[in-house]
C-alpha positions in Angstrom: 185.7 145.2 142.9 188.0 143.0 140.9 187.9 143.8 137.2 188.5 140.2 136.2 185.5 139.2 138.4 183.0 141.8 137.1 183.9 141.0 133.6 183.8 137.2 134.0 181.1 135.7 131.9 178.8 132.9 132.9 176.0 131.1 131.1 172.6 132.3 132.2 169.2 131.0 131.0 166.4 133.6 131.1 162.7 132.9 130.9 159.5 134.9 131.1 157.4 132.5 133.2 158.0 129.5 135.4 156.7 127.1 132.7 158.0 128.9 129.7 161.0 128.1 127.6 164.3 129.7 128.6 167.0 131.2 126.4 170.6 130.5 127.3 173.2 133.2 126.9 176.5 134.4 128.2 176.4 137.2 130.7 179.0 139.1 132.6 178.9 139.3 136.4 178.4 143.1 136.1 175.4 142.6 133.9 174.0 139.9 136.1 174.3 142.2 139.1 172.4 145.0 137.3 169.5 142.6 136.8 169.0 142.8 140.5 169.2 146.6 140.9 165.6 147.4 140.4 162.8 145.0 141.5 159.4 144.7 139.8 156.9 146.5 142.0 153.4 144.9 142.4 151.2 147.9 143.3 148.1 145.7 143.6 148.9 144.3 147.0 150.6 145.1 150.3 153.2 143.0 151.9 150.8 141.9 154.7 148.2 141.0 152.1 150.8 139.0 150.2 151.9 137.1 153.3 148.3 136.3 154.2 147.7 134.6 150.8 150.0 131.9 152.0 147.4 130.6 154.5 145.4 128.8 151.9 146.1 126.6 148.9 144.4 129.0 146.5 146.4 131.9 148.0 149.7 130.1 147.5 148.9 129.6 143.9 148.3 133.4 143.6 151.6 134.0 145.4 153.4 131.8 142.9 151.9 133.7 139.9 152.9 137.0 141.4 156.5 135.9 141.9 156.6 134.4 138.4 155.4 137.6 136.7 158.8 139.1 136.8 160.5 136.2 134.9 163.2 133.9 136.0 166.8 133.0 135.5 169.0 130.0 136.1 172.7 130.1 136.4 173.3 127.4 133.8 173.2 126.4 130.2 170.3 124.3 128.7 169.8 123.0 125.2 166.6 123.4 123.1 165.4 126.1 125.4 164.2 123.4 127.9 164.8 123.5 131.7 164.6 119.8 132.1 167.4 118.1 133.9 168.2 116.0 130.8 168.6 119.1 128.7 170.9 120.8 131.2 174.4 121.1 129.8 175.9 122.5 132.9 175.6 124.9 135.8 177.6 128.1 135.8 176.7 129.3 139.3 175.4 128.1 142.6 172.1 129.5 143.8 171.4 129.5 147.5 168.0 130.6 148.9 168.6 131.7 152.5 165.1 131.2 153.9 165.7 130.0 157.4 168.3 132.5 158.7 167.7 134.6 161.7 168.4 138.4 161.3 171.7 137.8 163.2 172.7 135.0 160.9 171.8 137.0 157.8 173.9 139.9 159.1 176.8 137.5 159.8 176.7 136.5 156.1 176.3 139.8 154.5 178.8 141.7 156.6 181.6 139.5 155.4 182.0 137.4 158.5 180.8 134.1 157.0 183.4 131.9 155.2 181.3 132.1 152.0 182.7 135.6 151.6 186.0 134.2 150.4 184.3 133.8 147.0 182.6 136.3 144.8 178.8 136.5 144.8 175.8 138.7 144.2 172.7 138.8 146.4 169.2 140.3 146.7 166.2 139.9 149.0 163.2 137.9 147.7 159.4 138.5 147.7 158.8 137.1 151.2 161.6 139.2 152.8 161.1 141.4 155.9 163.4 142.6 158.6 162.4 140.0 161.2 162.3 137.2 158.7 165.0 137.7 156.1 164.8 136.1 152.7 168.0 136.4 150.7 169.2 134.8 147.5 172.9 134.4 146.9 174.4 133.6 143.4 177.9 132.3 143.5 179.5 132.3 140.0 181.8 129.4 138.9 184.8 129.4 136.8 183.4 126.8 134.5 180.2 124.8 133.8 179.7 121.8 136.2 177.4 118.9 135.9 174.4 118.4 138.1 176.1 116.0 140.5 178.9 118.4 141.0 176.5 121.4 141.4 174.6 119.5 144.1 177.8 118.6 146.0 179.2 122.2 145.8 175.9 123.7 146.9 175.7 121.4 150.0 179.4 122.0 150.9 179.1 125.7 150.3 176.1 125.9 152.6 178.4 124.9 155.5 180.2 128.2 155.1 177.1 130.3 155.9 177.6 130.0 159.7 180.4 129.1 162.1 178.6 125.9 163.2 178.3 123.4 160.3 175.0 121.9 161.7 173.6 125.4 162.1 174.8 126.4 158.6 173.3 123.4 156.6 169.8 124.2 158.0 169.8 127.8 156.7 169.1 127.2 152.9 165.8 126.2 151.5 166.0 122.6 150.2 165.2 123.8 146.6 168.7 125.2 146.6 170.0 121.7 146.1 168.1 121.1 142.9 170.4 121.4 139.9 167.8 122.9 137.6 166.0 125.1 140.1 164.9 128.4 138.7 165.2 131.7 140.6 162.6 134.5 140.1 163.8 137.9 139.2 163.3 140.4 142.1 159.7 141.6 142.8 158.2 143.3 145.8 154.8 144.4 147.1 154.0 148.1 147.0 155.0 148.8 150.6 157.9 146.4 150.8 161.6 147.1 151.3 164.1 145.7 148.9 167.9 145.1 149.4 170.6 143.9 147.1 174.4 143.9 147.0 177.6 142.2 145.7 180.8 140.7 147.1 183.0 141.0 144.1 186.3 141.7 145.8 186.8 137.9 146.2 187.8 135.5 143.4 185.4 133.4 141.3 184.9 129.9 142.9 186.9 127.2 141.0 184.8 124.0 141.2 187.7 121.6 140.7 189.8 123.2 143.4 186.8 123.4 145.7 185.8 119.7 145.3 189.4 118.6 145.5 189.2 119.4 149.2 186.4 116.8 149.6 187.6 113.5 148.0 184.3 111.7 148.9 182.0 114.4 147.4 180.6 111.8 144.9 179.1 109.7 147.8 175.8 111.3 148.7 175.9 109.7 152.1 179.0 111.7 152.9 177.5 115.0 151.9 175.9 117.3 154.4 172.2 117.3 154.5 169.4 118.8 156.6 167.7 116.8 159.3 164.4 117.1 157.5 165.8 115.3 154.5 165.3 112.0 156.3 161.6 112.5 155.5 160.1 112.3 152.0 157.7 115.1 152.9 160.4 117.5 153.9 162.7 116.6 151.1 160.2 118.1 148.6 159.5 121.1 150.8 155.9 120.1 151.1 154.2 119.9 154.5 152.2 116.8 153.6 152.9 114.3 150.7 149.9 112.8 149.0 150.1 109.0 149.1 150.4 108.0 145.5 148.8 104.6 146.2 145.6 106.4 147.0 145.5 108.3 143.7 142.6 107.4 141.4 143.1 105.9 138.0 146.3 104.6 136.4 148.8 106.4 138.7 147.4 104.9 141.9 146.9 101.5 140.3 150.6 101.4 139.2 151.9 102.6 142.5 149.9 99.9 144.3 151.1 97.3 141.9 154.8 98.1 142.3 156.8 99.4 145.2 159.8 101.6 144.4 162.5 98.9 144.8 160.5 96.4 142.8 159.8 98.9 140.0 163.5 99.7 139.8 164.5 96.0 139.7 161.7 95.3 137.1 162.0 98.2 134.8 165.0 100.4 135.6 167.8 98.0 136.6 170.1 99.5 134.0 169.4 103.0 135.2 169.8 102.6 139.0 172.1 100.2 140.9 171.9 99.5 144.6 173.9 101.9 146.7 175.4 101.9 150.2 172.7 102.6 152.7 173.4 104.2 156.0 171.1 103.8 159.0 167.6 103.2 157.8 168.1 104.8 154.4 167.6 102.7 151.3 169.8 104.2 148.6 170.6 103.7 144.9 173.1 105.3 142.6 172.2 106.8 139.2 174.2 104.5 136.9 174.8 107.2 134.3 176.0 110.0 136.7 179.3 110.9 138.4 178.1 110.6 142.0 176.7 107.6 143.8 174.2 106.8 146.7 172.2 109.8 145.6 168.8 108.1 145.2 166.8 107.7 148.4 163.7 105.5 148.8 161.1 106.7 151.2 158.3 104.3 152.3 158.9 102.2 149.2 156.7 104.7 147.3 158.8 107.9 146.9 162.1 108.1 145.1 164.2 111.2 145.7 167.1 111.5 143.3 169.9 114.0 144.3 171.8 113.2 141.1 172.0 116.4 139.2 172.3 114.5 135.9 169.3 112.2 136.6 166.3 113.1 134.4 164.2 112.1 137.4 166.1 114.5 139.7 164.1 115.4 142.7 161.2 113.4 144.2 158.9 111.2 142.2 156.4 108.5 142.8 156.9 105.1 141.2 154.7 105.8 138.2 156.5 109.1 137.4 160.0 107.5 137.9 159.3 104.9 135.3 157.5 107.4 133.0 160.4 109.8 133.0 163.0 107.2 132.1 161.0 105.1 129.7 159.0 107.8 127.9 160.4 111.2 129.0 162.1 111.7 125.6 158.6 112.0 124.0 158.1 115.3 125.8 160.9 117.1 124.1 158.7 118.8 121.5 155.7 119.3 123.7 154.5 122.9 124.0 155.5 124.5 127.2 151.9 125.0 128.3 151.0 121.4 128.0 149.4 120.1 131.1 151.0 117.1 132.8 148.1 114.8 132.0 148.4 115.6 128.3 152.2 115.2 128.0 153.1 112.5 125.5 155.1 110.6 128.1 152.1 110.4 130.4 149.9 109.1 127.6 152.5 106.5 126.5 153.1 105.4 130.1 149.3 105.1 130.8 148.8 103.0 127.6 151.5 100.7 128.6 150.5 100.4 132.3 146.9 99.7 131.3 148.1 96.5 129.7 150.1 95.4 132.7 148.4 92.4 134.4 149.3 93.5 137.9 148.1 97.0 137.3 144.7 95.7 136.0 144.5 93.6 139.2 144.9 96.8 141.2 142.1 98.3 139.1 140.0 95.3 140.0 140.8 95.8 143.7 139.9 99.5 143.4 136.5 98.6 142.1 135.9 96.0 144.8 133.8 97.5 147.6 133.8 97.2 151.3 132.3 93.9 152.7 130.3 96.1 155.1 127.7 96.4 152.3 127.1 92.7 152.7 127.1 92.2 156.5 123.4 91.6 156.6 123.1 89.7 153.3 122.7 86.3 154.8 120.0 87.6 157.1 117.9 88.5 154.0 118.2 85.1 152.5 115.9 82.3 153.5 117.7 79.4 155.1 117.3 76.2 153.2 116.8 73.2 155.4 118.6 69.9 154.6 116.6 67.3 152.9 115.0 65.0 155.5 115.2 61.3 155.7 111.7 60.2 155.1 110.1 58.4 158.1 107.6 56.7 155.8 108.1 56.1 152.1 105.2 57.4 149.9 103.5 54.7 148.0 105.3 55.3 144.7 105.4 51.7 143.6 101.7 51.7 142.8 102.3 54.6 140.4 105.3 52.8 138.9 103.4 49.5 138.7 106.4 47.8 140.2 106.9 45.4 143.1 109.3 46.6 145.8 110.5 43.1 146.4 111.8 43.0 142.9 114.2 45.9 143.4 117.9 45.1 143.8 119.9 46.0 146.9 120.9 49.6 147.1 124.3 50.9 148.2 122.6 52.8 150.9 121.9 49.4 152.6 125.6 49.2 153.4 125.3 52.3 155.5 123.1 50.5 158.0 126.0 48.2 158.9 128.0 51.1 160.2 125.3 53.0 162.2 127.0 52.1 165.5 130.4 53.3 164.6 131.9 55.8 167.2 131.4 59.4 166.3 128.8 58.7 163.7 126.1 60.5 165.6 128.2 63.6 166.3 126.9 66.7 164.4 129.1 68.0 161.7 130.7 71.3 162.3 129.6 73.9 159.8 132.3 74.6 157.2 133.7 78.1 157.3 133.4 80.0 154.1 136.6 80.9 152.5 136.9 84.1 150.8 137.8 83.6 147.2 140.8 85.9 146.4 139.8 85.9 142.8 136.1 86.6 143.5 136.4 90.2 142.3 138.9 89.8 139.6 136.2 90.2 137.0 137.0 93.9 137.1 140.2 93.1 135.1 138.0 92.4 132.1 136.5 95.9 132.1 137.2 98.0 129.1 138.9 101.0 130.5 140.0 104.4 129.3 143.5 105.9 129.6 142.8 106.6 133.3 141.7 103.0 133.9 138.2 104.1 134.4 135.4 101.9 132.9 134.2 103.0 129.5 130.5 103.5 128.9 130.0 100.3 126.8 127.3 97.7 126.9 129.9 95.0 127.6 131.0 96.9 130.7 127.4 97.4 131.8 126.8 93.6 131.5 130.1 92.8 133.3 129.3 95.1 136.2 125.6 94.2 136.7 126.3 90.5 136.3 129.2 90.4 138.8 129.1 93.3 141.3 127.9 91.7 144.5 125.8 94.7 145.4 123.8 94.2 142.2 124.0 90.7 140.7 122.3 88.8 143.6 119.4 91.3 143.7 118.2 90.4 140.2 116.9 86.9 139.2 114.8 85.4 136.5 111.5 83.9 137.7 111.0 80.6 136.0 107.3 80.8 136.4 106.9 84.2 134.8 110.0 84.2 132.5 110.7 87.8 133.5 113.3 89.5 135.8 112.4 89.9 139.5 113.8 91.9 142.4 114.9 89.4 145.1 116.5 92.1 147.3 117.4 95.8 147.1 120.5 97.3 145.5 123.2 97.8 148.1 124.5 101.3 147.7 124.4 102.7 151.2 126.5 105.7 150.3 124.1 106.8 147.5 120.9 107.9 149.2 119.4 108.7 145.8 119.0 105.0 145.0 115.3 104.5 146.0 113.4 101.2 145.4 110.1 99.8 146.5 110.6 97.2 149.3 110.5 93.5 148.6 107.9 92.1 150.9 108.2 88.4 149.9 111.9 87.4 150.0 111.2 84.1 148.3 109.0 85.2 145.4 110.4 88.7 145.1 108.6 91.3 143.0 108.7 92.2 139.3 111.5 94.4 138.1 110.1 97.8 137.1 111.3 100.9 135.3 111.9 102.5 138.7 114.4 99.8 139.5 116.2 100.4 136.2 116.4 104.1 137.1 117.8 103.3 140.6 120.4 101.0 139.0 121.4 103.8 136.6 121.8 106.3 139.5 123.9 103.8 141.5 126.3 103.1 138.6 126.6 106.8 137.8 127.5 107.7 141.4 131.1 108.9 142.0 133.6 106.2 142.9 134.0 107.7 146.4 130.4 106.9 147.0 130.7 103.4 145.7 129.6 104.0 142.1 131.4 103.8 138.9 131.0 107.3 137.7 129.5 106.1 134.4 126.1 107.0 133.0 125.1 103.9 130.9 122.1 104.1 128.6 118.8 102.4 129.6 119.1 100.0 126.7 122.6 98.9 127.9 121.2 98.5 131.5 118.2 96.5 130.3 120.5 94.2 128.4 122.7 93.8 131.4 119.8 93.3 133.7 118.3 90.5 131.5 121.7 88.7 131.3 122.3 89.0 135.1 118.8 87.7 135.8 119.3 84.8 133.5 122.4 83.8 135.6 120.2 83.7 138.7 117.2 81.7 137.5 115.0 80.5 140.3 111.6 78.9 140.8 109.8 80.5 143.7 107.6 77.4 144.2 110.6 75.1 144.6 112.3 77.6 146.9 109.1 77.7 149.0 108.7 73.9 149.2 112.4 73.3 150.0 112.0 75.3 153.2 109.7 72.6 154.5 110.8 69.4 156.0 108.3 66.5 155.5 107.1 65.1 158.8 106.8 61.6 157.4 103.0 61.5 157.6 101.5 60.3 154.3 98.6 62.7 153.3 98.8 62.9 149.5 96.0 60.9 148.0 93.7 61.5 151.0 92.7 65.1 151.0 90.0 64.9 148.3 88.3 62.2 150.4 88.9 63.9 153.8 88.3 67.5 152.9 86.2 67.6 149.7 84.3 64.4 150.6 85.0 62.7 147.4 84.3 59.0 147.1 87.0 56.9 148.7 88.0 54.8 145.7 91.3 53.9 144.1 90.5 56.2 141.2 90.1 59.3 143.4 93.2 58.5 145.5 95.4 57.7 142.5 94.2 60.8 140.6 95.0 63.1 143.5 98.5 61.5 143.9 99.1 62.0 140.2 98.2 65.7 140.3 100.5 66.4 143.2 103.3 64.4 141.7 102.8 66.0 138.2 102.9 69.5 139.8 106.3 68.7 141.4 107.6 67.0 138.3 106.8 70.1 136.1 108.8 72.3 138.5 111.9 70.2 138.0 111.1 69.1 134.4 109.0 71.8 132.6 106.9 70.3 129.8 106.8 66.8 131.2 103.7 65.1 129.8 100.7 65.1 132.0 97.3 65.1 130.2 94.8 64.7 133.0 92.5 67.4 134.3 90.5 66.6 137.4 87.1 68.3 137.5 85.5 68.7 140.9 81.8 68.4 140.4 79.3 69.3 143.1 77.0 71.9 144.5 78.0 75.6 144.6 79.6 77.2 147.7 81.3 74.2 149.2 84.9 75.3 148.6 86.0 73.5 145.4 87.8 76.6 144.0 89.0 77.4 147.5 90.8 74.0 147.6 92.6 74.7 144.3 93.7 78.2 145.6 94.8 76.7 148.9 97.2 74.1 147.4 98.6 77.0 145.4 99.9 78.4 148.7 96.9 80.5 149.5 96.5 81.8 145.8 100.2 82.9 145.6 100.7 80.7 142.6 97.1 80.3 141.5 95.5 81.6 138.3 92.5 81.0 136.0 93.0 80.0 132.4 91.7 82.5 129.9 89.3 80.1 128.3 90.3 81.3 124.8 92.0 78.0 123.9 92.3 79.0 120.2 94.5 81.9 121.2 97.8 80.5 122.5 99.2 83.9 123.4 96.3 84.7 125.7 96.4 81.2 127.2 100.1 81.6 127.9 99.8 85.0 129.4 97.1 83.6 131.8 99.6 81.0 133.0 102.7 83.0 133.4 103.6 83.1 137.1 101.0 80.4 137.8 101.6 76.9 139.0 98.1 75.7 139.9 95.5 76.8 137.3 91.8 76.5 137.2 89.9 75.5 134.1 86.9 77.6 133.1 83.4 76.1 133.2 83.1 73.5 130.5 79.3 73.5 130.4 78.1 75.1 127.1 81.5 74.9 125.5 81.2 75.2 121.7 81.8 71.8 120.0 84.2 73.5 117.6 86.4 74.4 120.6 86.6 70.9 121.9 89.5 70.1 119.6 91.4 73.2 120.8 90.9 72.2 124.4 92.1 68.7 123.7 95.1 69.9 121.9 96.0 72.4 124.6 96.1 69.8 127.4 98.0 67.4 125.1 100.8 69.9 124.3 103.9 70.1 126.4 105.0 73.6 125.3 103.7 76.7 123.6 105.8 78.6 121.0 104.7 82.2 121.3 106.1 85.7 120.8 104.9 87.8 123.6 103.8 91.4 123.0 106.9 92.8 124.7 109.4 90.4 123.2 111.0 90.5 119.8 111.4 86.8 119.1 109.1 83.8 119.5 110.1 81.6 122.5 109.3 78.1 123.7 107.4 78.1 127.0 107.3 74.7 128.5 104.4 73.9 130.7 105.1 74.4 134.4 101.5 74.3 135.6 98.9 71.7 136.3 95.2 72.4 135.8 92.1 71.4 137.8 88.5 72.4 137.1 85.2 72.8 138.9 81.6 72.5 137.9 78.2 72.6 139.4 76.7 70.4 136.6 76.3 66.7 136.4 76.8 66.6 132.6 79.4 68.8 131.1 81.7 66.8 128.8 80.8 67.3 125.1 83.3 65.0 123.5 83.0 61.3 123.1 86.6 60.8 123.9 87.0 62.4 127.4 90.2 60.7 128.7 91.8 64.1 129.6 88.9 65.3 131.9 88.5 63.2 135.0 85.3 63.9 136.9 85.6 63.9 140.7 82.2 64.2 142.5 82.5 66.0 145.8 79.9 66.3 148.6 80.8 69.7 150.1 78.3 72.5 149.6 77.4 75.9 151.1 75.8 74.3 154.2 78.7 71.9 154.6 81.8 73.9 153.6 85.3 72.4 153.4 87.3 72.9 156.6 90.0 75.3 155.4 91.3 76.0 158.9 92.4 72.4 159.2 93.5 72.1 155.6 95.6 75.1 154.9 98.3 74.4 157.5 98.8 71.0 155.9 99.5 72.3 152.4 103.3 72.8 152.9 103.5 69.2 154.2 101.5 67.9 151.2 104.0 69.5 148.8 107.0 68.4 150.9 105.7 64.8 150.7 105.2 65.1 147.0 108.7 66.3 146.5 110.1 63.3 148.4 107.9 61.1 146.3 109.3 62.7 143.1 112.9 62.1 144.1 112.2 58.5 145.1 110.5 57.8 141.8 113.3 59.4 139.9 115.8 57.0 141.6 113.8 54.2 140.1 113.2 55.9 136.7 116.2 58.1 136.1 116.2 60.8 133.5 115.8 61.1 130.5 113.0 58.5 130.9 109.5 60.0 131.4 107.5 59.2 134.5 104.2 57.3 133.9 101.8 60.2 135.0 98.6 58.3 134.2 96.3 55.7 135.7 98.1 52.5 136.5 95.6 50.3 138.3 92.7 48.6 136.4 90.2 49.8 139.0 91.2 53.5 138.5 91.1 53.1 134.7 87.7 51.5 134.8 86.2 54.1 137.2 87.7 56.9 135.1 85.9 55.7 132.0 82.6 55.2 133.8 82.7 58.7 135.3 83.7 60.3 132.0 80.8 58.6 130.2 78.4 59.6 132.9 79.5 63.2 132.8 79.1 63.5 129.0 76.5 66.0 128.1 73.9 64.8 125.6 73.9 67.1 122.5 70.7 68.1 120.7 71.6 66.2 117.6 72.4 62.9 119.4 68.8 61.6 119.9 68.0 62.8 116.3 71.0 60.7 115.1 69.5 57.6 116.7 66.2 58.2 114.8 68.1 58.8 111.5 70.2 55.7 112.1 67.1 53.5 112.5 65.6 55.1 109.3 68.7 54.5 107.2 69.3 51.0 108.4 65.7 49.8 108.0 65.8 47.0 105.4 63.7 47.5 102.2 62.0 44.8 100.2 62.6 44.3 96.5 59.2 45.7 95.7 59.6 48.8 97.8 62.9 49.5 96.3 61.7 48.8 92.8 59.0 51.4 93.1 61.7 54.0 93.4 64.7 52.5 91.6 64.3 51.0 88.1 67.7 49.4 88.4 66.6 47.1 91.3 65.4 44.5 88.7 69.1 43.9 88.0 69.5 42.3 91.4 68.5 38.8 92.2 67.2 38.3 95.6 64.8 36.4 97.8 61.5 38.2 97.8 60.7 36.9 101.3 63.8 38.6 102.9 64.8 42.3 102.9 67.8 42.9 100.8 68.3 46.7 100.3 69.2 49.8 102.3 69.4 53.5 101.4 72.7 54.6 100.0 72.2 58.4 99.5 70.4 60.9 101.5 70.1 64.7 102.2 69.0 66.6 105.2 66.0 67.8 103.3 65.0 64.2 102.4 65.3 63.2 106.1 63.3 66.2 107.3 60.5 65.1 104.9 60.7 61.4 105.7 60.9 61.9 109.5 58.5 64.7 109.8 56.3 62.6 112.0 59.0 61.7 114.5 58.3 63.2 118.0 62.0 63.6 118.6 62.4 65.7 115.4 59.3 67.6 116.2 60.9 68.7 119.6 63.8 70.3 117.7 63.1 74.0 117.7 66.2 75.2 115.9 67.0 74.8 112.2 66.1 71.1 111.6 68.3 70.8 108.5 71.4 71.9 110.6 70.6 69.4 113.3 70.0 66.6 110.8 73.3 67.5 109.2 75.1 67.3 112.6 73.4 63.9 113.1 74.6 62.6 109.8 78.1 63.7 110.4 78.1 61.9 113.8 77.1 58.5 112.2 79.7 55.9 111.6 79.8 54.5 108.1 78.6 57.7 106.4 80.5 60.5 104.7 79.6 63.9 103.6 79.9 64.7 99.9 79.2 68.4 100.3 77.3 70.4 97.7 77.1 68.2 94.6 74.7 66.5 92.1 73.5 63.0 92.8 70.5 61.0 91.5 69.8 63.9 89.2 69.4 66.4 92.0 71.7 69.1 93.4 72.1 69.3 97.2 74.3 68.5 100.2 74.5 64.8 99.9 75.6 62.1 102.3 76.4 58.5 101.2 77.7 55.4 102.7 81.4 55.3 103.1 83.0 53.8 100.0 79.7 53.4 98.1 79.5 56.6 96.0 78.2 54.8 92.9 75.1 57.0 92.1 72.7 54.2 93.2 70.0 55.3 95.7 69.7 51.8 97.2 72.3 49.1 97.7 72.1 45.5 98.8 72.6 44.8 102.4 75.3 42.3 101.5 77.3 45.0 99.7 77.2 47.2 102.8 78.4 44.3 105.0 81.2 43.5 102.6 82.4 47.1 102.9 82.3 46.9 106.7 84.4 43.8 106.7 86.9 45.4 104.4 87.1 48.4 106.7 87.9 46.1 109.6 90.6 44.3 107.7 92.2 47.5 106.4 
């Protein structure tokens, strides 16, 4: 041994674990060699058991921990106790791991035959060594510290001296030998393993300047020797299989998909790397701040391997990490050594910055866009809407509008007739191909995400997902008739079998959204992303909010959708079915009223709340099919319902109409007179303002239904003004029932015709003008009044009122009046003609005076009550209530405007009041 060699000092950094801090210190070659004299013996495992651990991923991790237990050294100097490439101040020795030498090659090296023996070195076997598969580490000390680029070049060139053949020699070292800051574990062996070590200290210390001087192009990495496997990114790292960074979840994968390696360098690191000279298929860059050049190799535009020993990103990195290290790597200087990669300050800073990058957010959106295979059968589930037909025969709308067709101006559509014979006009149009909207799924960019670009559990995110995800949004819709969310189709999460929902039997109407559907939606969203979910467990309140808003975007009217599927055949039927099927009288009144009902029903589908105050009442014997007809026109009861009958309770009335389009009025016979005003008000109103039991706020519900009634009575109207109720006598009965088999198939055609009718009228009377949904012809108006009068039910007080009227209007002579009123003498009159009538009266007085009347005797109930009702029904009289008049206390009535405390008044005075009333 040369004394100057063994006493030569080099910088060595020593650490306890592979992740721990290292301590740099000067050490003599003698002392360095002694560190390899005695290995650490692991008595817990045999060599065979240790080797077997390498067959699994978990086993390899155990192997690594066992090797690291002995500690590590690096032949170099680092600042701040860090082993990062940026903190490396220089390498003091070259470390070569001989992992791929045959026993013969290993013997050739260690017996002094290899050219490497012209320089001093120390060596020892490593943990995986055995006689048949030698594993040897050689440490070649240097005369001075060298930078990373120099260390890399020396290592590669020195590797050529391991065998006589250069190509054979370069393949002997493990690739990790070429990393400037690569650690080497101190010797350790299994309990039954052999250990060898030695030195070659008779040779001089390698002088890096002298050594590199022999290779003038050492700075060009393309001129340096390299192993065949280094042409592959996988082999460059020493890994058998590289994970595609673009497939990583979260921010790393999104960034790597947004930017390729070359584009990222040009965009963010153009001052760090400059394009190099590529050879063959290599794409190379040079580290702008280093000594060498062409040392950065791009693989598949996603991996960047830097061979520059002074590059902080030395070794292989994906695009995300390359930018992270150069832009934010300095933030990690004070991070504890046991900090996990995901918690490093540089990772957090890079993630925050990348999350704001528009292109990265677009990649997040793409990552949350799901395979179109989920939607392959979507169109099959949707009913096909047929085009609007050209009517073969125009419905008679002009009668309803009270206009003359001849008075209408020419229409632009008339010009189309001039070109009917043009060539190609009859050729069918080719269906337009749907273009996929590239921005269709970019709503995902608006999601509020966490540091890993995963959606946060916020109400906003829930609404954004439910309202836009094509597997969810189209399945929820707001039913216009019910004002509540409905399920139109099932959620499309084929990879999540836990998403169970009841089937939707009626694809047009759908079914009500239930708590079970909310639960299914919650499970779908909480499913892992690999199963098509979002991995987020939203609250039920957030999901209900999201579901309501999504449904509101998809409002639909099931009746309209049902009718739009029907093409009218051009045969006019509206206005004839009451006559043909219910056997109603064939009069203008009946035909016009039927047409109005059908037109109003369509109008209220398009224009909820449109005024329509008429209520047809089918009157006839029981069992003929009156109610059946009403149910049939509601598409076989699908949109039929009965009104609650509690007209004073708007909430109950509204709840009885939700989801109903054709409603039936309860029997009017026996309706309390006090309820008449409520009934009249209900059918006059166009909307109801109600807070439903399950809602927080009051809402306006515009009328979407039309109402018809049935009765078995001849007299059932109890109000004098019955313009709303339109009696329609029908002749069907239980022995002559309506022909439903013939009628029901015609119902779709009736509504298709009514829809065409509506659109034609709206062309003549455009919005916002209201349609005249009332009787137009004089004949219809006259018959309506006659039938309303005939159907009015005679109340018990009405015949009594006639008797009272005669009594009160009977003229009294002066003598008769004078007998009961001393003030009569003040009036001058002709004794031969009656001049006075009664001015005050009470029910008690009438009961006494009219006790002999047969009509009053027939009244079995409280006579004073009936007489009071009679008085209130008389015109020209008013109730004074409980008061004192004529010296008596009672419930007095007096002639209107004549409350002068006189029991009798002249006839002339009464007539003068009547004239004044007429003029006022």
